[in-house]
Residue, then its C-alpha position, 0 to 999 in steps of 0.5 A: m500499500r505504501m509504495k502504491w502511494s509513493i509511485i504516485l506521489l512520483f508521477g505528480l512532481v514528474m508532471i508539474f516539473g513538466a508543466c513548468n518547464s514548458s511554461k517557462e519555454e512560451k514565455k522565451a518564445a513570445k519574447e524573441p521575434a519568429k524566425p523565418s524558416q528559411e533567409v532570402a538574401k536582399p539582392k544590391a542595387s548594383e546585380g546585374a547592373p554592368t561592372d562602370a555603370l555609377a547609378k541608374v536612372g529607370d531603364r538606363y545606367i549613367k556609367l563612367a564615361d558619362y560622369e566624365k563628359q558632366l565633369l568636363r562641365f565643371s572645376p577637377k577639383l570638384a572630383e576630387t572629394e567623395p560629395g563632389r562626386r558625388y554631386i556631379v553623379n547627381q548632376q547627371v542623373e539630373n540631366m538623364l531625367i529632363e531627358k527622359e521627361a521631355e521624350a515623355r511629352g513628345w518633344t525631342k521629336d516636336p520640328i520646332m524643338i528639334s530647329k530650336v536645338e540645332e540651331f542653339t548648337r550651329s551659334l554655339y560652334r559659331n561663336t567658338l568659330l569666333q573666339a579662336l578667330k579673336e585668338n590667334q589675330k594680331p594684340i592689339s596695343d594701349a595706343e591704338a585702342k586709345k585712339y580708337f576710343q577717342e575716335h569713337e567715343e559717345e559709341f563707348i559713353q554717355p556724353d554730355r547732352v542737354r535738353i532743349s523745348l523748340i519753337e521753330v518757324g518758317p525762313d521766312k517767317e523772321k517777323d512772326i518769331d519776333g512776335i513769338y519771342k516779345g510774347l516769352r519775354a513778356g512771360k508768356d509759356f514756352a510750351q503752349l507759344a509751341k503748340a500754337k506757332s511752332v511747324h516743328p513736329s515737336s509741337k505737340n510735345g510743348g516743343d519738347l526734344g529731349f536730350v540731344t548731344r553735341k551732334q546731333y540737332k548740330d545747329l541746335a546743339d551748337v546754341a544750347f551748349t553755350m546755355k545754362p538750365g532755365q535760359i531761352s536763347k535769342p531766335f536764330k536763323s539755320p538751313t531749315g528756318w528761324h528758331i528760339i531752344k529752351v535748355t531745361e537741363f544739362v547732363k555732363k558726360q559718362e567719366l570712365a577711367p583711363e584702362e576702362e577706356i582702353r579695355r572696352a576699346k580693346s573688346r570692341l577691335e578684337a571683335l572687329e577683326a574677329s568679325k572680318a576673319y570669319g567673314a574672309l573664312i565664309k567667303d573662303l569655304k564657299e569657293k573650296n564647297q563650291v557653294v551655288l544658290y539655286e535663285d530659281r527655285i528660292r523665287l517660288l518658294e511659298s510664304p508661310p501662312q498669314g499670322s504665323d509666329q514662327k521666327e523668320t527663317p532664311a528662306q524669308q528673306p531676300a534671294a542671295k546673288k550666287g556665292s553669298 
């Protein structure tokens, strides 16, 4: 009997101990995340890409050659650091995104857009050619530049200017101009008299001619530059008639440092020389390439539709002569 009770007690202890262990294992499993039955490796970004690929945009790759081409637009120092190199690659990514968007919008097949791209390319070639011609021409001395500046000063700076108002009558109207002058001396308004009496087109503006230089309206300017603002001249005659002028404002010419005058003149002279060299080059190229214009066919070209907003093309301009 005692043996029976001992076996029952031993069996109960085993059951209790097993239950405790089972509970501990469940709690431990609840705390730990479940492990996948099988590990799946994530593919790397460069997997399957060309060995020289630096980035991928949709179905296209930016390769080392693209990077090197993009680098030409920047300082080589930019490629000395990783952020700099990354910036260059991102610039190429942006370019490719724009190209893809242009394709999606149909711009790459649009005739007008294609024409603009071609014209930009031609302009780039033309400007590069002009720059090359400038680099190969004879240097211009400071003395040459200074002389040219003095001879063409008004083309570089704003010269002395005077603002004048005018009353003008015919060459045979001396009595009329004397009467107008007496009215001005008596205090009558210049603008009102100009509107009523002057035959010059400026009369509708009260005689105001705006600013003139010594080389504009020379007969008037010669008198105006001897006067001060607010003064009214006596009547004087020129080949076009009798005049009275009023000076309303005087502005002195722009002043430049001598070195700036030389710089501007040199730049102008270099451009003129390059233009001459360019013209000679085009003439030579036409002869070498035996350029011929078929004038009869050019004359038969149709005009564009009325209201067309397209830029005027060479075909719409007067036909040039052979070889021109």
